[in-house]
mmCIF file of the N, C-alpha and C atoms, coordinates in Angstrom:
data_MODEL
# 
_entry.id   MODEL 
# 
loop_
_atom_site.group_PDB 
_atom_site.id 
_atom_site.type_symbol 
_atom_site.label_atom_id 
_atom_site.label_alt_id 
_atom_site.label_comp_id 
_atom_site.label_asym_id 
_atom_site.label_entity_id 
_atom_site.label_seq_id 
_atom_site.pdbx_PDB_ins_code 
_atom_site.Cartn_x 
_atom_site.Cartn_y 
_atom_site.Cartn_z 
_atom_site.occupancy 
_atom_site.B_iso_or_equiv 
_atom_site.pdbx_formal_charge 
_atom_site.auth_seq_id 
_atom_site.auth_comp_id 
_atom_site.auth_asym_id 
_atom_site.auth_atom_id 
_atom_site.pdbx_PDB_model_num 
ATOM 1   N N  . UNK A 1 1  ? 94.707  125.547 102.599 1.00 0.00 ? 1  UNK A N  1 
ATOM 2   C CA . UNK A 1 1  ? 95.296  124.640 103.561 1.00 0.00 ? 1  UNK A CA 1 
ATOM 3   C C  . UNK A 1 1  ? 95.925  125.468 104.674 1.00 0.00 ? 1  UNK A C  1 
ATOM 4   N N  . UNK A 1 2  ? 95.655  125.087 105.879 1.00 0.00 ? 2  UNK A N  1 
ATOM 5   C CA . UNK A 1 2  ? 96.229  125.768 107.033 1.00 0.00 ? 2  UNK A CA 1 
ATOM 6   C C  . UNK A 1 2  ? 97.705  125.413 107.170 1.00 0.00 ? 2  UNK A C  1 
ATOM 7   N N  . UNK A 1 3  ? 98.457  126.319 107.777 1.00 0.00 ? 3  UNK A N  1 
ATOM 8   C CA . UNK A 1 3  ? 99.894  126.108 107.978 1.00 0.00 ? 3  UNK A CA 1 
ATOM 9   C C  . UNK A 1 3  ? 100.220 126.301 109.444 1.00 0.00 ? 3  UNK A C  1 
ATOM 10  N N  . UNK A 1 4  ? 100.998 125.375 109.994 1.00 0.00 ? 4  UNK A N  1 
ATOM 11  C CA . UNK A 1 4  ? 101.471 125.473 111.378 1.00 0.00 ? 4  UNK A CA 1 
ATOM 12  C C  . UNK A 1 4  ? 102.977 125.272 111.357 1.00 0.00 ? 4  UNK A C  1 
ATOM 13  N N  . UNK A 1 5  ? 103.678 126.112 112.093 1.00 0.00 ? 5  UNK A N  1 
ATOM 14  C CA . UNK A 1 5  ? 105.129 125.961 112.200 1.00 0.00 ? 5  UNK A CA 1 
ATOM 15  C C  . UNK A 1 5  ? 105.447 124.864 113.211 1.00 0.00 ? 5  UNK A C  1 
ATOM 16  N N  . UNK A 1 6  ? 106.530 124.154 112.969 1.00 0.00 ? 6  UNK A N  1 
ATOM 17  C CA . UNK A 1 6  ? 106.919 123.050 113.850 1.00 0.00 ? 6  UNK A CA 1 
ATOM 18  C C  . UNK A 1 6  ? 107.091 123.521 115.290 1.00 0.00 ? 6  UNK A C  1 
ATOM 19  N N  . UNK A 1 7  ? 107.623 124.737 115.475 1.00 0.00 ? 7  UNK A N  1 
ATOM 20  C CA . UNK A 1 7  ? 107.798 125.265 116.831 1.00 0.00 ? 7  UNK A CA 1 
ATOM 21  C C  . UNK A 1 7  ? 106.483 125.388 117.578 1.00 0.00 ? 7  UNK A C  1 
ATOM 22  N N  . UNK A 1 8  ? 105.449 125.836 116.879 1.00 0.00 ? 8  UNK A N  1 
ATOM 23  C CA . UNK A 1 8  ? 104.125 125.942 117.500 1.00 0.00 ? 8  UNK A CA 1 
ATOM 24  C C  . UNK A 1 8  ? 103.599 124.559 117.861 1.00 0.00 ? 8  UNK A C  1 
ATOM 25  N N  . UNK A 1 9  ? 103.829 123.599 116.991 1.00 0.00 ? 9  UNK A N  1 
ATOM 26  C CA . UNK A 1 9  ? 103.390 122.229 117.254 1.00 0.00 ? 9  UNK A CA 1 
ATOM 27  C C  . UNK A 1 9  ? 104.123 121.662 118.473 1.00 0.00 ? 9  UNK A C  1 
ATOM 28  N N  . UNK A 1 10 ? 105.404 121.991 118.603 1.00 0.00 ? 10 UNK A N  1 
ATOM 29  C CA . UNK A 1 10 ? 106.175 121.528 119.764 1.00 0.00 ? 10 UNK A CA 1 
ATOM 30  C C  . UNK A 1 10 ? 105.624 122.137 121.051 1.00 0.00 ? 10 UNK A C  1 
ATOM 31  N N  . UNK A 1 11 ? 105.287 123.425 121.004 1.00 0.00 ? 11 UNK A N  1 
ATOM 32  C CA . UNK A 1 11 ? 104.800 124.098 122.204 1.00 0.00 ? 11 UNK A CA 1 
ATOM 33  C C  . UNK A 1 11 ? 103.394 123.653 122.598 1.00 0.00 ? 11 UNK A C  1 
ATOM 34  N N  . UNK A 1 12 ? 102.506 123.559 121.615 1.00 0.00 ? 12 UNK A N  1 
ATOM 35  C CA . UNK A 1 12 ? 101.094 123.300 121.907 1.00 0.00 ? 12 UNK A CA 1 
ATOM 36  C C  . UNK A 1 12 ? 100.686 121.847 121.740 1.00 0.00 ? 12 UNK A C  1 
ATOM 37  N N  . UNK A 1 13 ? 101.497 121.076 121.058 1.00 0.00 ? 13 UNK A N  1 
ATOM 38  C CA . UNK A 1 13 ? 101.160 119.679 120.830 1.00 0.00 ? 13 UNK A CA 1 
ATOM 39  C C  . UNK A 1 13 ? 99.973  119.530 119.889 1.00 0.00 ? 13 UNK A C  1 
ATOM 40  N N  . UNK A 1 14 ? 99.241  118.472 120.069 1.00 0.00 ? 14 UNK A N  1 
ATOM 41  C CA . UNK A 1 14 ? 98.114  118.158 119.195 1.00 0.00 ? 14 UNK A CA 1 
ATOM 42  C C  . UNK A 1 14 ? 97.044  119.250 119.235 1.00 0.00 ? 14 UNK A C  1 
ATOM 43  N N  . UNK A 1 15 ? 96.959  119.965 120.336 1.00 0.00 ? 15 UNK A N  1 
ATOM 44  C CA . UNK A 1 15 ? 95.944  121.018 120.433 1.00 0.00 ? 15 UNK A CA 1 
ATOM 45  C C  . UNK A 1 15 ? 96.177  122.127 119.402 1.00 0.00 ? 15 UNK A C  1 
ATOM 46  N N  . UNK A 1 16 ? 97.378  122.245 118.872 1.00 0.00 ? 16 UNK A N  1 
ATOM 47  C CA . UNK A 1 16 ? 97.641  123.226 117.813 1.00 0.00 ? 16 UNK A CA 1 
ATOM 48  C C  . UNK A 1 16 ? 96.980  122.801 116.506 1.00 0.00 ? 16 UNK A C  1 
ATOM 49  N N  . UNK A 1 17 ? 96.758  121.520 116.326 1.00 0.00 ? 17 UNK A N  1 
ATOM 50  C CA . UNK A 1 17 ? 96.177  121.009 115.080 1.00 0.00 ? 17 UNK A CA 1 
ATOM 51  C C  . UNK A 1 17 ? 94.655  121.124 115.044 1.00 0.00 ? 17 UNK A C  1 
ATOM 52  N N  . UNK A 1 18 ? 94.027  120.959 116.183 1.00 0.00 ? 18 UNK A N  1 
ATOM 53  C CA . UNK A 1 18 ? 92.558  120.888 116.225 1.00 0.00 ? 18 UNK A CA 1 
ATOM 54  C C  . UNK A 1 18 ? 91.865  122.069 115.546 1.00 0.00 ? 18 UNK A C  1 
ATOM 55  N N  . UNK A 1 19 ? 92.211  123.319 115.874 1.00 0.00 ? 19 UNK A N  1 
ATOM 56  C CA . UNK A 1 19 ? 91.498  124.433 115.213 1.00 0.00 ? 19 UNK A CA 1 
ATOM 57  C C  . UNK A 1 19 ? 91.729  124.449 113.704 1.00 0.00 ? 19 UNK A C  1 
ATOM 58  N N  . UNK A 1 20 ? 92.950  124.153 113.289 1.00 0.00 ? 20 UNK A N  1 
ATOM 59  C CA . UNK A 1 20 ? 93.253  124.163 111.854 1.00 0.00 ? 20 UNK A CA 1 
ATOM 60  C C  . UNK A 1 20 ? 92.493  123.059 111.132 1.00 0.00 ? 20 UNK A C  1 
ATOM 61  N N  . UNK A 1 21 ? 92.392  121.891 111.749 1.00 0.00 ? 21 UNK A N  1 
ATOM 62  C CA . UNK A 1 21 ? 91.691  120.773 111.109 1.00 0.00 ? 21 UNK A CA 1 
ATOM 63  C C  . UNK A 1 21 ? 90.180  120.968 111.106 1.00 0.00 ? 21 UNK A C  1 
ATOM 64  N N  . UNK A 1 22 ? 89.667  121.856 111.932 1.00 0.00 ? 22 UNK A N  1 
ATOM 65  C CA . UNK A 1 22 ? 88.238  122.173 111.870 1.00 0.00 ? 22 UNK A CA 1 
ATOM 66  C C  . UNK A 1 22 ? 87.929  122.985 110.616 1.00 0.00 ? 22 UNK A C  1 
ATOM 67  N N  . UNK A 1 23 ? 88.905  123.802 110.196 1.00 0.00 ? 23 UNK A N  1 
ATOM 68  C CA . UNK A 1 23 ? 88.725  124.630 109.000 1.00 0.00 ? 23 UNK A CA 1 
ATOM 69  C C  . UNK A 1 23 ? 89.003  123.848 107.718 1.00 0.00 ? 23 UNK A C  1 
ATOM 70  N N  . UNK A 1 24 ? 90.059  123.056 107.722 1.00 0.00 ? 24 UNK A N  1 
ATOM 71  C CA . UNK A 1 24 ? 90.489  122.294 106.547 1.00 0.00 ? 24 UNK A CA 1 
ATOM 72  C C  . UNK A 1 24 ? 90.685  120.838 106.935 1.00 0.00 ? 24 UNK A C  1 
ATOM 73  N N  . UNK A 1 25 ? 90.689  119.976 105.934 1.00 0.00 ? 25 UNK A N  1 
ATOM 74  C CA . UNK A 1 25 ? 90.940  118.557 106.197 1.00 0.00 ? 25 UNK A CA 1 
ATOM 75  C C  . UNK A 1 25 ? 92.426  118.244 106.244 1.00 0.00 ? 25 UNK A C  1 
ATOM 76  N N  . UNK A 1 26 ? 93.253  119.230 105.949 1.00 0.00 ? 26 UNK A N  1 
ATOM 77  C CA . UNK A 1 26 ? 94.693  119.004 105.969 1.00 0.00 ? 26 UNK A CA 1 
ATOM 78  C C  . UNK A 1 26 ? 95.413  120.239 106.493 1.00 0.00 ? 26 UNK A C  1 
ATOM 79  N N  . UNK A 1 27 ? 96.536  119.993 107.158 1.00 0.00 ? 27 UNK A N  1 
ATOM 80  C CA . UNK A 1 27 ? 97.342  121.070 107.727 1.00 0.00 ? 27 UNK A CA 1 
ATOM 81  C C  . UNK A 1 27 ? 98.786  120.844 107.306 1.00 0.00 ? 27 UNK A C  1 
ATOM 82  N N  . UNK A 1 28 ? 99.405  121.885 106.811 1.00 0.00 ? 28 UNK A N  1 
ATOM 83  C CA . UNK A 1 28 ? 100.806 121.826 106.403 1.00 0.00 ? 28 UNK A CA 1 
ATOM 84  C C  . UNK A 1 28 ? 101.673 122.196 107.596 1.00 0.00 ? 28 UNK A C  1 
ATOM 85  N N  . UNK A 1 29 ? 102.667 121.384 107.898 1.00 0.00 ? 29 UNK A N  1 
ATOM 86  C CA . UNK A 1 29 ? 103.615 121.650 108.973 1.00 0.00 ? 29 UNK A CA 1 
ATOM 87  C C  . UNK A 1 29 ? 104.913 122.120 108.323 1.00 0.00 ? 29 UNK A C  1 
ATOM 88  N N  . UNK A 1 30 ? 105.394 123.290 108.742 1.00 0.00 ? 30 UNK A N  1 
ATOM 89  C CA . UNK A 1 30 ? 106.645 123.804 108.193 1.00 0.00 ? 30 UNK A CA 1 
ATOM 90  C C  . UNK A 1 30 ? 107.758 123.640 109.215 1.00 0.00 ? 30 UNK A C  1 
ATOM 91  N N  . UNK A 1 31 ? 108.942 123.375 108.710 1.00 0.00 ? 31 UNK A N  1 
ATOM 92  C CA . UNK A 1 31 ? 110.139 123.270 109.539 1.00 0.00 ? 31 UNK A CA 1 
ATOM 93  C C  . UNK A 1 31 ? 111.150 124.259 108.966 1.00 0.00 ? 31 UNK A C  1 
ATOM 94  N N  . UNK A 1 32 ? 111.556 125.206 109.784 1.00 0.00 ? 32 UNK A N  1 
ATOM 95  C CA . UNK A 1 32 ? 112.463 126.275 109.358 1.00 0.00 ? 32 UNK A CA 1 
ATOM 96  C C  . UNK A 1 32 ? 111.942 126.985 108.110 1.00 0.00 ? 32 UNK A C  1 
ATOM 97  N N  . UNK A 1 33 ? 110.637 127.194 108.086 1.00 0.00 ? 33 UNK A N  1 
ATOM 98  C CA . UNK A 1 33 ? 110.016 127.938 107.001 1.00 0.00 ? 33 UNK A CA 1 
ATOM 99  C C  . UNK A 1 33 ? 109.748 127.148 105.733 1.00 0.00 ? 33 UNK A C  1 
ATOM 100 N N  . UNK A 1 34 ? 110.092 125.887 105.726 1.00 0.00 ? 34 UNK A N  1 
ATOM 101 C CA . UNK A 1 34 ? 109.874 125.058 104.531 1.00 0.00 ? 34 UNK A CA 1 
ATOM 102 C C  . UNK A 1 34 ? 108.786 124.020 104.789 1.00 0.00 ? 34 UNK A C  1 
ATOM 103 N N  . UNK A 1 35 ? 107.897 123.821 103.823 1.00 0.00 ? 35 UNK A N  1 
ATOM 104 C CA . UNK A 1 35 ? 106.869 122.787 103.967 1.00 0.00 ? 35 UNK A CA 1 
ATOM 105 C C  . UNK A 1 35 ? 107.526 121.424 104.157 1.00 0.00 ? 35 UNK A C  1 
ATOM 106 N N  . UNK A 1 36 ? 107.083 120.682 105.174 1.00 0.00 ? 36 UNK A N  1 
ATOM 107 C CA . UNK A 1 36 ? 107.742 119.409 105.465 1.00 0.00 ? 36 UNK A CA 1 
ATOM 108 C C  . UNK A 1 36 ? 106.766 118.251 105.626 1.00 0.00 ? 36 UNK A C  1 
ATOM 109 N N  . UNK A 1 37 ? 105.654 118.496 106.282 1.00 0.00 ? 37 UNK A N  1 
ATOM 110 C CA . UNK A 1 37 ? 104.692 117.428 106.567 1.00 0.00 ? 37 UNK A CA 1 
ATOM 111 C C  . UNK A 1 37 ? 103.277 117.918 106.305 1.00 0.00 ? 37 UNK A C  1 
ATOM 112 N N  . UNK A 1 38 ? 102.377 116.964 106.087 1.00 0.00 ? 38 UNK A N  1 
ATOM 113 C CA . UNK A 1 38 ? 100.957 117.268 105.983 1.00 0.00 ? 38 UNK A CA 1 
ATOM 114 C C  . UNK A 1 38 ? 100.223 116.337 106.938 1.00 0.00 ? 38 UNK A C  1 
ATOM 115 N N  . UNK A 1 39 ? 99.367  116.912 107.749 1.00 0.00 ? 39 UNK A N  1 
ATOM 116 C CA . UNK A 1 39 ? 98.513  116.147 108.656 1.00 0.00 ? 39 UNK A CA 1 
ATOM 117 C C  . UNK A 1 39 ? 97.104  116.235 108.087 1.00 0.00 ? 39 UNK A C  1 
ATOM 118 N N  . UNK A 1 40 ? 96.434  115.090 107.977 1.00 0.00 ? 40 UNK A N  1 
ATOM 119 C CA . UNK A 1 40 ? 95.080  115.075 107.441 1.00 0.00 ? 40 UNK A CA 1 
ATOM 120 C C  . UNK A 1 40 ? 94.129  114.445 108.459 1.00 0.00 ? 40 UNK A C  1 
ATOM 121 N N  . UNK A 1 41 ? 92.850  114.762 108.323 1.00 0.00 ? 41 UNK A N  1 
ATOM 122 C CA . UNK A 1 41 ? 91.853  114.130 109.177 1.00 0.00 ? 41 UNK A CA 1 
ATOM 123 C C  . UNK A 1 41 ? 91.772  112.649 108.831 1.00 0.00 ? 41 UNK A C  1 
ATOM 124 N N  . UNK A 1 42 ? 91.257  111.880 109.750 1.00 0.00 ? 42 UNK A N  1 
ATOM 125 C CA . UNK A 1 42 ? 91.123  110.448 109.515 1.00 0.00 ? 42 UNK A CA 1 
ATOM 126 C C  . UNK A 1 42 ? 90.181  110.165 108.346 1.00 0.00 ? 42 UNK A C  1 
ATOM 127 N N  . UNK A 1 43 ? 89.117  110.939 108.226 1.00 0.00 ? 43 UNK A N  1 
ATOM 128 C CA . UNK A 1 43 ? 88.186  110.756 107.106 1.00 0.00 ? 43 UNK A CA 1 
ATOM 129 C C  . UNK A 1 43 ? 88.892  110.968 105.768 1.00 0.00 ? 43 UNK A C  1 
ATOM 130 N N  . UNK A 1 44 ? 89.696  112.025 105.681 1.00 0.00 ? 44 UNK A N  1 
ATOM 131 C CA . UNK A 1 44 ? 90.424  112.293 104.436 1.00 0.00 ? 44 UNK A CA 1 
ATOM 132 C C  . UNK A 1 44 ? 91.420  111.170 104.161 1.00 0.00 ? 44 UNK A C  1 
ATOM 133 N N  . UNK A 1 45 ? 92.139  110.735 105.184 1.00 0.00 ? 45 UNK A N  1 
ATOM 134 C CA . UNK A 1 45 ? 93.098  109.644 105.027 1.00 0.00 ? 45 UNK A CA 1 
ATOM 135 C C  . UNK A 1 45 ? 92.403  108.386 104.499 1.00 0.00 ? 45 UNK A C  1 
ATOM 136 N N  . UNK A 1 46 ? 91.254  108.052 105.079 1.00 0.00 ? 46 UNK A N  1 
ATOM 137 C CA . UNK A 1 46 ? 90.524  106.859 104.634 1.00 0.00 ? 46 UNK A CA 1 
ATOM 138 C C  . UNK A 1 46 ? 90.080  106.989 103.188 1.00 0.00 ? 46 UNK A C  1 
ATOM 139 N N  . UNK A 1 47 ? 89.641  108.175 102.774 1.00 0.00 ? 47 UNK A N  1 
ATOM 140 C CA . UNK A 1 47 ? 89.260  108.383 101.371 1.00 0.00 ? 47 UNK A CA 1 
ATOM 141 C C  . UNK A 1 47 ? 90.462  108.238 100.449 1.00 0.00 ? 47 UNK A C  1 
ATOM 142 N N  . UNK A 1 48 ? 91.603  108.779 100.862 1.00 0.00 ? 48 UNK A N  1 
ATOM 143 C CA . UNK A 1 48 ? 92.819  108.649 100.047 1.00 0.00 ? 48 UNK A CA 1 
ATOM 144 C C  . UNK A 1 48 ? 93.243  107.186 99.908  1.00 0.00 ? 48 UNK A C  1 
ATOM 145 N N  . UNK A 1 49 ? 93.217  106.457 101.014 1.00 0.00 ? 49 UNK A N  1 
ATOM 146 C CA . UNK A 1 49 ? 93.586  105.029 100.978 1.00 0.00 ? 49 UNK A CA 1 
ATOM 147 C C  . UNK A 1 49 ? 92.627  104.250 100.088 1.00 0.00 ? 49 UNK A C  1 
ATOM 148 N N  . UNK A 1 50 ? 91.338  104.516 100.222 1.00 0.00 ? 50 UNK A N  1 
ATOM 149 C CA . UNK A 1 50 ? 90.341  103.831 99.408  1.00 0.00 ? 50 UNK A CA 1 
ATOM 150 C C  . UNK A 1 50 ? 90.598  104.111 97.927  1.00 0.00 ? 50 UNK A C  1 
ATOM 151 N N  . UNK A 1 51 ? 90.927  105.339 97.618  1.00 0.00 ? 51 UNK A N  1 
ATOM 152 C CA . UNK A 1 51 ? 91.223  105.719 96.236  1.00 0.00 ? 51 UNK A CA 1 
ATOM 153 C C  . UNK A 1 51 ? 92.471  104.995 95.722  1.00 0.00 ? 51 UNK A C  1 
ATOM 154 N N  . UNK A 1 52 ? 93.510  104.911 96.563  1.00 0.00 ? 52 UNK A N  1 
ATOM 155 C CA . UNK A 1 52 ? 94.732  104.196 96.178  1.00 0.00 ? 52 UNK A CA 1 
ATOM 156 C C  . UNK A 1 52 ? 94.447  102.714 95.925  1.00 0.00 ? 52 UNK A C  1 
ATOM 157 N N  . UNK A 1 53 ? 93.665  102.115 96.812  1.00 0.00 ? 53 UNK A N  1 
ATOM 158 C CA . UNK A 1 53 ? 93.352  100.692 96.663  1.00 0.00 ? 53 UNK A CA 1 
ATOM 159 C C  . UNK A 1 53 ? 92.504  100.444 95.418  1.00 0.00 ? 53 UNK A C  1 
ATOM 160 N N  . UNK A 1 54 ? 91.566  101.326 95.139  1.00 0.00 ? 54 UNK A N  1 
ATOM 161 C CA . UNK A 1 54 ? 90.741  101.184 93.933  1.00 0.00 ? 54 UNK A CA 1 
ATOM 162 C C  . UNK A 1 54 ? 91.609  101.281 92.687  1.00 0.00 ? 54 UNK A C  1 
ATOM 163 N N  . UNK A 1 55 ? 92.580  102.199 92.695  1.00 0.00 ? 55 UNK A N  1 
ATOM 164 C CA . UNK A 1 55 ? 93.495  102.332 91.562  1.00 0.00 ? 55 UNK A CA 1 
ATOM 165 C C  . UNK A 1 55 ? 94.339  101.064 91.399  1.00 0.00 ? 55 UNK A C  1 
ATOM 166 N N  . UNK A 1 56 ? 94.796  100.488 92.506  1.00 0.00 ? 56 UNK A N  1 
ATOM 167 C CA . UNK A 1 56 ? 95.593  99.259  92.447  1.00 0.00 ? 56 UNK A CA 1 
ATOM 168 C C  . UNK A 1 56 ? 94.769  98.117  91.842  1.00 0.00 ? 56 UNK A C  1 
ATOM 169 N N  . UNK A 1 57 ? 93.504  98.038  92.203  1.00 0.00 ? 57 UNK A N  1 
ATOM 170 C CA . UNK A 1 57 ? 92.628  96.995  91.638  1.00 0.00 ? 57 UNK A CA 1 
ATOM 171 C C  . UNK A 1 57 ? 92.448  97.219  90.138  1.00 0.00 ? 57 UNK A C  1 
ATOM 172 N N  . UNK A 1 58 ? 92.239  98.477  89.722  1.00 0.00 ? 58 UNK A N  1 
ATOM 173 C CA . UNK A 1 58 ? 92.097  98.771  88.285  1.00 0.00 ? 58 UNK A CA 1 
ATOM 174 C C  . UNK A 1 58 ? 93.360  98.376  87.522  1.00 0.00 ? 58 UNK A C  1 
ATOM 175 N N  . UNK A 1 59 ? 94.527  98.686  88.092  1.00 0.00 ? 59 UNK A N  1 
ATOM 176 C CA . UNK A 1 59 ? 95.788  98.339  87.442  1.00 0.00 ? 59 UNK A CA 1 
ATOM 177 C C  . UNK A 1 59 ? 95.978  96.827  87.362  1.00 0.00 ? 59 UNK A C  1 
ATOM 178 N N  . UNK A 1 60 ? 95.635  96.121  88.429  1.00 0.00 ? 60 UNK A N  1 
ATOM 179 C CA . UNK A 1 60 ? 95.770  94.659  88.432  1.00 0.00 ? 60 UNK A CA 1 
ATOM 180 C C  . UNK A 1 60 ? 94.835  94.029  87.395  1.00 0.00 ? 60 UNK A C  1 
ATOM 181 N N  . UNK A 1 61 ? 93.627  94.533  87.311  1.00 0.00 ? 61 UNK A N  1 
ATOM 182 C CA . UNK A 1 61 ? 92.680  94.009  86.306  1.00 0.00 ? 61 UNK A CA 1 
ATOM 183 C C  . UNK A 1 61 ? 93.184  94.278  84.888  1.00 0.00 ? 61 UNK A C  1 
ATOM 184 N N  . UNK A 1 62 ? 93.744  95.464  84.676  1.00 0.00 ? 62 UNK A N  1 
ATOM 185 C CA . UNK A 1 62 ? 94.290  95.790  83.348  1.00 0.00 ? 62 UNK A CA 1 
ATOM 186 C C  . UNK A 1 62 ? 95.473  94.894  83.023  1.00 0.00 ? 62 UNK A C  1 
ATOM 187 N N  . UNK A 1 63 ? 96.337  94.637  84.006  1.00 0.00 ? 63 UNK A N  1 
ATOM 188 C CA . UNK A 1 63 ? 97.480  93.740  83.792  1.00 0.00 ? 63 UNK A CA 1 
ATOM 189 C C  . UNK A 1 63 ? 97.001  92.327  83.461  1.00 0.00 ? 63 UNK A C  1 
ATOM 190 N N  . UNK A 1 64 ? 95.984  91.861  84.186  1.00 0.00 ? 64 UNK A N  1 
ATOM 191 C CA . UNK A 1 64 ? 95.454  90.522  83.938  1.00 0.00 ? 64 UNK A CA 1 
ATOM 192 C C  . UNK A 1 64 ? 94.859  90.441  82.531  1.00 0.00 ? 64 UNK A C  1 
ATOM 193 N N  . UNK A 1 65 ? 94.074  91.450  82.175  1.00 0.00 ? 65 UNK A N  1 
ATOM 194 C CA . UNK A 1 65 ? 93.427  91.474  80.857  1.00 0.00 ? 65 UNK A CA 1 
ATOM 195 C C  . UNK A 1 65 ? 94.465  91.529  79.737  1.00 0.00 ? 65 UNK A C  1 
ATOM 196 N N  . UNK A 1 66 ? 95.576  92.224  79.972  1.00 0.00 ? 66 UNK A N  1 
ATOM 197 C CA . UNK A 1 66 ? 96.633  92.362  78.963  1.00 0.00 ? 66 UNK A CA 1 
ATOM 198 C C  . UNK A 1 66 ? 97.587  91.168  78.952  1.00 0.00 ? 66 UNK A C  1 
ATOM 199 N N  . UNK A 1 67 ? 97.371  90.217  79.867  1.00 0.00 ? 67 UNK A N  1 
ATOM 200 C CA . UNK A 1 67 ? 98.210  89.025  79.885  1.00 0.00 ? 67 UNK A CA 1 
ATOM 201 C C  . UNK A 1 67 ? 99.544  89.215  80.597  1.00 0.00 ? 67 UNK A C  1 
ATOM 202 N N  . UNK A 1 68 ? 99.648  90.238  81.420  1.00 0.00 ? 68 UNK A N  1 
ATOM 203 C CA . UNK A 1 68 ? 100.895 90.486  82.131  1.00 0.00 ? 68 UNK A CA 1 
ATOM 204 C C  . UNK A 1 68 ? 100.944 89.794  83.490  1.00 0.00 ? 68 UNK A C  1 
ATOM 205 N N  . UNK A 1 69 ? 99.926  89.004  83.809  1.00 0.00 ? 69 UNK A N  1 
ATOM 206 C CA . UNK A 1 69 ? 99.874  88.263  85.067  1.00 0.00 ? 69 UNK A CA 1 
ATOM 207 C C  . UNK A 1 69 ? 99.789  86.787  84.744  1.00 0.00 ? 69 UNK A C  1 
ATOM 208 N N  . UNK A 1 70 ? 100.642 86.012  85.397  1.00 0.00 ? 70 UNK A N  1 
ATOM 209 C CA . UNK A 1 70 ? 100.622 84.563  85.222  1.00 0.00 ? 70 UNK A CA 1 
ATOM 210 C C  . UNK A 1 70 ? 99.558  83.963  86.132  1.00 0.00 ? 70 UNK A C  1 
ATOM 211 N N  . UNK A 1 71 ? 98.790  83.052  85.606  1.00 0.00 ? 71 UNK A N  1 
ATOM 212 C CA . UNK A 1 71 ? 97.781  82.349  86.384  1.00 0.00 ? 71 UNK A CA 1 
ATOM 213 C C  . UNK A 1 71 ? 98.217  80.897  86.422  1.00 0.00 ? 71 UNK A C  1 
ATOM 214 N N  . UNK A 1 72 ? 98.880  80.495  87.515  1.00 0.00 ? 72 UNK A N  1 
ATOM 215 C CA . UNK A 1 72 ? 99.468  79.158  87.570  1.00 0.00 ? 72 UNK A CA 1 
ATOM 216 C C  . UNK A 1 72 ? 99.441  78.605  88.988  1.00 0.00 ? 72 UNK A C  1 
ATOM 217 N N  . UNK A 1 73 ? 99.764  77.349  89.117  1.00 0.00 ? 73 UNK A N  1 
ATOM 218 C CA . UNK A 1 73 ? 99.839  76.710  90.422  1.00 0.00 ? 73 UNK A CA 1 
ATOM 219 C C  . UNK A 1 73 ? 101.147 77.110  91.101  1.00 0.00 ? 73 UNK A C  1 
ATOM 220 N N  . UNK A 1 74 ? 101.243 76.794  92.390  1.00 0.00 ? 74 UNK A N  1 
ATOM 221 C CA . UNK A 1 74 ? 102.485 77.066  93.123  1.00 0.00 ? 74 UNK A CA 1 
ATOM 222 C C  . UNK A 1 74 ? 103.634 76.283  92.493  1.00 0.00 ? 74 UNK A C  1 
ATOM 223 N N  . UNK A 1 75 ? 103.385 75.027  92.151  1.00 0.00 ? 75 UNK A N  1 
ATOM 224 C CA . UNK A 1 75 ? 104.420 74.200  91.530  1.00 0.00 ? 75 UNK A CA 1 
ATOM 225 C C  . UNK A 1 75 ? 104.880 74.804  90.205  1.00 0.00 ? 75 UNK A C  1 
ATOM 226 N N  . UNK A 1 76 ? 103.933 75.242  89.407  1.00 0.00 ? 76 UNK A N  1 
ATOM 227 C CA . UNK A 1 76 ? 104.281 75.868  88.131  1.00 0.00 ? 76 UNK A CA 1 
ATOM 228 C C  . UNK A 1 76 ? 105.055 77.156  88.334  1.00 0.00 ? 76 UNK A C  1 
ATOM 229 N N  . UNK A 1 77 ? 104.664 77.902  89.325  1.00 0.00 ? 77 UNK A N  1 
ATOM 230 C CA . UNK A 1 77 ? 105.353 79.154  89.623  1.00 0.00 ? 77 UNK A CA 1 
ATOM 231 C C  . UNK A 1 77 ? 106.803 78.880  90.030  1.00 0.00 ? 77 UNK A C  1 
ATOM 232 N N  . UNK A 1 78 ? 107.007 77.925  90.924  1.00 0.00 ? 78 UNK A N  1 
ATOM 233 C CA . UNK A 1 78 ? 108.361 77.582  91.375  1.00 0.00 ? 78 UNK A CA 1 
ATOM 234 C C  . UNK A 1 78 ? 109.208 77.082  90.203  1.00 0.00 ? 78 UNK A C  1 
ATOM 235 N N  . UNK A 1 79 ? 108.617 76.290  89.325  1.00 0.00 ? 79 UNK A N  1 
ATOM 236 C CA . UNK A 1 79 ? 109.331 75.798  88.138  1.00 0.00 ? 79 UNK A CA 1 
ATOM 237 C C  . UNK A 1 79 ? 109.750 76.964  87.241  1.00 0.00 ? 79 UNK A C  1 
ATOM 238 N N  . UNK A 1 80 ? 108.840 77.901  87.041  1.00 0.00 ? 80 UNK A N  1 
ATOM 239 C CA . UNK A 1 80 ? 109.149 79.065  86.201  1.00 0.00 ? 80 UNK A CA 1 
ATOM 240 C C  . UNK A 1 80 ? 110.259 79.910  86.815  1.00 0.00 ? 80 UNK A C  1 
ATOM 241 N N  . UNK A 1 81 ? 110.224 80.085  88.147  1.00 0.00 ? 81 UNK A N  1 
ATOM 242 C CA . UNK A 1 81 ? 111.278 80.851  88.821  1.00 0.00 ? 81 UNK A CA 1 
ATOM 243 C C  . UNK A 1 81 ? 112.642 80.173  88.679  1.00 0.00 ? 81 UNK A C  1 
ATOM 244 N N  . UNK A 1 82 ? 112.674 78.845  88.827  1.00 0.00 ? 82 UNK A N  1 
ATOM 245 C CA . UNK A 1 82 ? 113.943 78.115  88.671  1.00 0.00 ? 82 UNK A CA 1 
ATOM 246 C C  . UNK A 1 82 ? 114.474 78.252  87.254  1.00 0.00 ? 82 UNK A C  1 
ATOM 247 N N  . UNK A 1 83 ? 113.596 78.239  86.265  1.00 0.00 ? 83 UNK A N  1 
ATOM 248 C CA . UNK A 1 83 ? 114.018 78.362  84.870  1.00 0.00 ? 83 UNK A CA 1 
ATOM 249 C C  . UNK A 1 83 ? 114.538 79.761  84.553  1.00 0.00 ? 83 UNK A C  1 
ATOM 250 N N  . UNK A 1 84 ? 114.079 80.759  85.288  1.00 0.00 ? 84 UNK A N  1 
ATOM 251 C CA . UNK A 1 84 ? 114.535 82.135  85.048  1.00 0.00 ? 84 UNK A CA 1 
ATOM 252 C C  . UNK A 1 84 ? 115.919 82.402  85.610  1.00 0.00 ? 84 UNK A C  1 
ATOM 253 N N  . UNK A 1 85 ? 116.356 81.560  86.542  1.00 0.00 ? 85 UNK A N  1 
ATOM 254 C CA . UNK A 1 85 ? 117.674 81.786  87.170  1.00 0.00 ? 85 UNK A CA 1 
ATOM 255 C C  . UNK A 1 85 ? 118.804 81.360  86.270  1.00 0.00 ? 85 UNK A C  1 
# 
């Protein structure tokens, strides 16, 4: 992973990121010598989001299969919420 110091990013702006992102899909931004931010290409970001959403769907399906999700009408839901108070 490429590393760019925040000062360099301030001086050069986005043009400081372009060469690093050509080599890697992610660039680490350091502030006062400490890792602080990661910039990723749009393609990598989209893959990460897709992976997160797929995991959320798997978890929701597992919850439904295990009976941890209520399948009810709006009226039934409101009644259940009132009873929980």
